[in-house]
N, C-alpha and C positions, 0 to 999 in steps of 0.2 A: 228751165230746170228747177226742181225743188230740192234743196239740201236739207237733210235731217241730221241733227246732232243728237247722239243718244248715249246713254250709259245704263249699265245693268249692275245691280248689286247681287252677289251670289255666294254660295258656299262651294268651295272647290277643295276636293280632298285627294287629288292626284289620280282619281279614276272617274269621277263624275263632276259635273258642274250643275248645281241646283239653283234655279233662279229664286231671288228674294224680291226684287223690285226692278222696274224699268221706267226710265224717264226719257222723253223725246221732245226736242224743240225743233220746229220747222223754220225754214228761212222766211216763211210767210207769217211768222209770229205766233202760230198755234203751238200749244203745248199738250203733252199727254203724260200722265203718271199713273202707275198702278202697282199694287203690291200683290204678290201671289199668295192666295189663300192656302194653297197646298204646299207651301214651303216646308222643309223638314225642321219644324220648330225645335224639336228635342235636340237635334244635331247642332243647330244654331246656338241653342242655349248653352251647350258645352264647348263653344268656340269662343275663347276670351277676346280675340281681336274683333270678331263680328259683334259680340255683346257690347264692347266698348265703342265701336266706331259706326256700325250700321244700325243696330237695333234701336238706339235712341231716336232715330229719324222715322221709325215705323209707327203706325197707329197701334197703341197698346190699350188693352183692357185695364180698367181701374182695379188692379189687384196688387198685393204686396210683391209678388214675383212677376216677371215679364210674361205676358200672354198676348198674342196677336189679337187685336179687336176685329173679329170676323164680321162684325156688323158695320164697320166703317166703310163708306162708299168707295174708297180707293182700294179696298181689299176685294179681290175678284178671283174666280176660278180661272185656271190656265186657258180653257177654251174661249172664255169671254175676252180675256186679254188678247189672245191671238186674233180674234175677229175685230176687236177695236183697233189693234195695231195695224192690221191689214187695211182697214178703212181709213185710218189716219194717214198712213204712208201713201196710199193710192188716191187720196182725195182730189188731186189735181191731175190733169192729163200732162203728158210729157215725161222726160227722163227724171229719174230719182238718183240722188247721190247721198250716200250714207257716210257720216264722219263720226269717229270715236277717239278716245284717248287710251292708248295701250289696249286696243279694241279687239284683239284676237278672241278672247273668251266671250266678249259681248256679242260678236258676230255669230258665234256658235249658238249662244242662247237665243238670239233673235231668230236664226234659221230654224232652230228646233221648236219654236212655237208651233210650227206646222208639221212637225215630224222630222224627216230627214232633210238635209239641205236641198235636195232636188225636189222636195215637196213644197218649197216656199212659193208664194204667189209669183207669177211670171214677171211682174214689173219690179219686184224687189231685188236689188242687185245681189250678186253672189260674192261681193266684196264690200268691206267697210274700209274706207280710207282712214288713215291714222294721223292725227294732229302731231303726235310726237315724232313720227317719221318725217313729216313735212318740216317740223322745226329742225331736225337734224340735217335734212337736205339743204335748208336755207342757212345753216350755221347758227341757229337761234335757240338751240335746246336749253340754254341757260337764261333765256330772255322771255320766256312765256310769262304772261301776267299771272299774278298770284290769285288763288281763289280765296275770296274774302270770308265766306262762311258756307256752311252746309256740306262740307267735304264728306263724301260717302252717303249723301242723299242723292239718289239717281237723277232726280230732276235738276237739283242744283248743279250736279256734275255735268249734266247735259248742257245747261246754260253756260257753264264755264267753258266747255268744249267749243260751243259756238263762239264765245268771246275770244278764245285762243285762236280759233280758225280765222276770225276777222282780223286779229292782230297780224297773223302770219300772211294772210292774203293782202292786207294793206301794206305790209312791209315789202312783199314781193312785187307789188305793183307801184310802189312809191306813193300810195294814197291810202284811203280808208275803204275797206271792202264792206259790202252789205251782206 
């Protein structure tokens, strides 16, 4: 089994969830990170929380005001991200397990890379397991490790999700999980 720990940054307005970035860390050590070239930049620029917490982690053009650097190699069109994520997640044979942290919206965004949830690639699960739910189940919701840096950077958050999962799995088994 290959476990994938992932996080998405997004703009959510109560009606839509617009992707900004995605970070994925595999239990095999591989990592993936991409920023959506077609994100709603104007709407993000008028969102104070995103401007303060997410935008500083994104590739920016060298201008006085924030502009996404569309020439940066991490900035890609949605169709390309969808194909790369499909290849990344299905690189190994065998079952796939997805993990996130407060991952409901992340799973919707992941699924919608390919359209409707039923359009997702066959090997990609219809569910993302949640580290926070596992922490609650184990009575450890107040004991998860702190994230040292990079909070609201999708790749740093995915790495933290992996580390939190390892902590919980190690606690549940009485040892250290890989």
